[in-house]
GUMARDO-59585 format. One record per residue (C-alpha): residue in three letters; x, y, z; residue number from 1. Coordinates in nm, 2 decimals. Each point is the difference from the previous one (the first is absolute). Layout:
GUMARDO-59585
type  px  py  pz  seq
ALA  X  Y  Z  NUM
...
END
This chain:
GUMARDO-59585
type  px  py  pz  seq
MET  -3.23  2.12  5.28  1
THR  0.25  -0.27  -0.08  2
VAL  -0.03  0.04  -0.38  3
GLN  0.03  0.38  0.03  4
SER  0.30  -0.05  0.23  5
LYS  0.18  -0.22  -0.24  6
SER  -0.02  0.27  -0.27  7
GLN  0.17  0.25  0.23  8
ASN  0.27  -0.22  0.16  9
ALA  0.26  0.04  -0.27  10
ALA  -0.02  0.37  0.03  11
ILE  0.05  -0.02  0.37  12
THR  0.30  -0.23  -0.01  13
ALA  0.15  0.22  -0.28  14
SER  -0.05  0.32  0.20  15
TYR  0.11  -0.09  0.35  16
ASP  0.33  -0.17  0.11  17
PHE  -0.08  -0.27  0.25  18
SER  0.36  -0.15  -0.03  19
TRP  0.13  0.15  0.33  20
ALA  -0.27  -0.18  0.21  21
GLY  -0.01  -0.34  0.16  22
THR  -0.38  -0.02  0.07  23
VAL  -0.30  0.17  -0.15  24
VAL  -0.32  0.00  0.20  25
ASP  -0.30  0.04  -0.24  26
VAL  -0.27  0.17  0.22  27
GLY  -0.35  -0.08  -0.13  28
GLY  0.15  -0.18  -0.29  29
GLY  -0.30  -0.21  -0.10  30
HIS  0.10  -0.31  -0.18  31
GLY  0.36  0.12  -0.02  32
SER  0.03  0.08  -0.37  33
THR  0.23  0.30  0.06  34
LEU  0.21  -0.17  0.26  35
ALA  0.04  -0.30  -0.23  36
ALA  0.12  0.23  -0.28  37
VAL  0.25  0.17  0.24  38
LEU  0.13  -0.34  0.12  39
MET  0.03  -0.12  -0.36  40
HIS  0.19  0.31  -0.10  41
TYR  0.23  -0.01  0.31  42
PRO  0.09  -0.37  0.07  43
THR  0.17  0.06  0.33  44
LEU  -0.29  0.18  0.16  45
LYS  -0.23  -0.15  0.26  46
GLY  -0.36  0.11  0.03  47
VAL  -0.28  0.01  0.25  48
LEU  -0.36  0.03  -0.13  49
ILE  -0.26  0.14  0.25  50
ASP  -0.37  0.03  -0.08  51
LEU  -0.32  -0.09  0.17  52
PRO  -0.01  -0.38  0.10  53
GLU  -0.29  -0.07  -0.25  54
VAL  0.20  0.16  -0.28  55
VAL  0.32  -0.21  0.05  56
ALA  -0.17  -0.32  0.12  57
ASN  0.01  -0.18  -0.34  58
ASP  0.36  -0.08  -0.09  59
SER  -0.10  -0.10  -0.36  60
LEU  -0.11  0.37  -0.06  61
LEU  0.32  0.15  0.13  62
GLU  0.26  0.12  -0.26  63
THR  0.26  -0.02  0.28  64
SER  -0.05  -0.38  0.03  65
LYS  0.27  -0.03  -0.28  66
PHE  0.25  0.11  0.27  67
PRO  -0.06  -0.23  0.30  68
ASP  0.35  0.03  0.13  69
ARG  0.01  0.38  -0.04  70
CYS  -0.34  0.12  0.09  71
GLN  -0.20  -0.01  0.32  72
VAL  -0.38  0.05  -0.01  73
VAL  -0.17  0.17  0.30  74
GLY  -0.37  0.03  0.05  75
GLY  -0.05  0.33  0.18  76
ASN  -0.14  0.35  0.00  77
ALA  0.23  0.29  -0.08  78
LEU  -0.23  0.22  0.20  79
GLU  0.11  -0.19  0.31  80
ALA  0.36  -0.09  -0.07  81
VAL  0.25  -0.10  -0.27  82
PRO  0.29  -0.25  0.03  83
THR  0.34  0.12  0.12  84
GLY  0.33  -0.06  -0.17  85
GLY  -0.06  0.16  -0.34  86
ASP  0.25  0.21  -0.18  87
ILE  -0.27  0.13  -0.23  88
TYR  -0.37  0.03  0.09  89
MET  -0.19  0.01  -0.33  90
ILE  -0.35  0.13  -0.01  91
LYS  -0.14  -0.02  -0.35  92
ARG  -0.34  0.14  -0.10  93
VAL  -0.12  -0.04  0.36  94
MET  0.00  0.36  0.13  95
MET  -0.25  0.11  -0.27  96
GLY  -0.26  -0.22  0.16  97
PHE  0.03  0.14  0.35  98
SER  -0.09  0.32  0.18  99
ASP  0.28  0.23  0.12  100
ASP  -0.05  -0.13  0.35  101
ASP  0.04  -0.37  -0.11  102
ALA  0.29  0.09  -0.24  103
ARG  0.18  0.17  0.29  104
THR  -0.06  -0.31  0.22  105
ILE  0.15  -0.23  -0.26  106
LEU  0.31  0.23  -0.04  107
ARG  0.03  0.02  0.38  108
ASN  -0.01  -0.38  0.02  109
CYS  0.27  -0.02  -0.26  110
ARG  0.20  0.25  0.19  111
ALA  -0.03  -0.20  0.32  112
ALA  0.12  -0.31  -0.18  113
MET  0.29  0.17  -0.18  114
ARG  0.37  0.01  0.10  115
ALA  0.19  0.33  -0.02  116
ASP  0.12  -0.09  -0.35  117
SER  -0.33  -0.14  -0.14  118
ARG  -0.20  0.18  -0.27  119
VAL  -0.37  0.02  -0.08  120
ILE  -0.11  0.02  -0.37  121
VAL  -0.35  0.10  -0.08  122
ILE  -0.10  -0.08  -0.36  123
ASP  -0.33  0.18  -0.08  124
PRO  -0.15  0.22  -0.26  125
MET  0.09  0.36  0.08  126
LEU  -0.20  0.31  -0.09  127
PRO  0.19  0.28  -0.18  128
ASN  0.01  0.35  0.13  129
GLY  -0.24  0.25  -0.15  130
THR  -0.30  -0.08  -0.22  131
GLU  0.17  -0.16  -0.30  132
PRO  -0.18  -0.30  -0.15  133
HIS  0.16  -0.33  0.12  134
TYR  -0.10  -0.37  -0.01  135
ASN  0.03  -0.02  0.38  136
ARG  -0.28  0.26  0.04  137
LEU  -0.24  -0.27  -0.14  138
THR  0.15  -0.26  0.24  139
ASP  -0.07  0.25  0.28  140
LEU  -0.37  0.03  -0.11  141
LEU  -0.03  -0.38  -0.01  142
MET  0.15  -0.03  0.35  143
LEU  -0.28  0.22  0.14  144
VAL  -0.22  -0.31  0.00  145
VAL  0.23  -0.16  0.26  146
PRO  -0.07  0.15  0.35  147
GLY  0.30  0.22  0.07  148
GLY  0.16  -0.09  -0.33  149
ARG  0.18  0.26  -0.21  150
CYS  0.32  0.09  -0.19  151
ARG  0.23  0.25  0.16  152
SER  0.24  0.27  -0.11  153
GLU  0.37  -0.01  0.09  154
ALA  -0.06  0.26  0.28  155
GLU  -0.28  -0.22  0.15  156
PHE  0.23  -0.30  -0.01  157
ARG  0.28  0.19  0.17  158
ALA  -0.24  0.11  0.27  159
LEU  -0.10  -0.36  0.06  160
PHE  0.36  -0.11  0.02  161
ASN  0.10  0.28  0.23  162
ALA  -0.29  -0.08  0.24  163
ALA  0.13  -0.36  0.02  164
GLY  0.36  0.11  0.08  165
LEU  0.13  -0.06  -0.35  166
CYS  0.17  0.23  -0.24  167
VAL  -0.04  -0.03  -0.38  168
THR  0.34  -0.03  -0.17  169
GLN  -0.10  -0.04  -0.36  170
VAL  -0.30  -0.01  -0.23  171
ILE  0.04  -0.21  -0.32  172
GLY  -0.23  -0.02  -0.30  173
THR  -0.04  -0.34  -0.15  174
GLY  -0.14  0.09  -0.34  175
THR  -0.34  -0.14  0.12  176
SER  -0.26  0.15  0.22  177
ASN  0.20  -0.10  0.30  178
PHE  0.27  0.21  0.18  179
ILE  0.24  -0.14  0.25  180
LEU  0.05  0.21  0.32  181
GLU  0.29  -0.12  0.21  182
ALA  0.03  0.10  0.36  183
ILE  0.24  -0.06  0.29  184
VAL  -0.03  0.03  0.38  185
ARG  0.00  0.37  0.10  186
END
């Protein structure tokens, strides 16, 4: 996951403007490769990496350890709660591994932690409308081996956001299999 993430991070930092934010909370961020790329690209940003305690327990594996004064690491479960105080709650390639119920729970937990001016960005493969061939359809098939896992269409993502009290403000292609869906408090 870390190696794959590194290959996509440049496209994410080139596609989304993080410059307005003070703190980015990386929800389910693994070893922090994407958060580290964002912090490298935006030197005034602070970060919070949250993932399961066993995932973030070894500092030597964390990409965010390069930023000890700018990044806090939290062992926790996004299905239970996420840290407060973020301007951006970034959820990269996490939703595709969860059922709709769990994905809604994660978004609701982000919503509960957000301020009125915070944003959530979900970075995930997205299925195109219709039946046209697309690389993300193969990813969708691969995700079927994960209980509840799947790729979603824009309409399906919008429904998840709406159910969590969030409203999608923009959908951004990254030139990779990932799309960035930004949402604000409804």
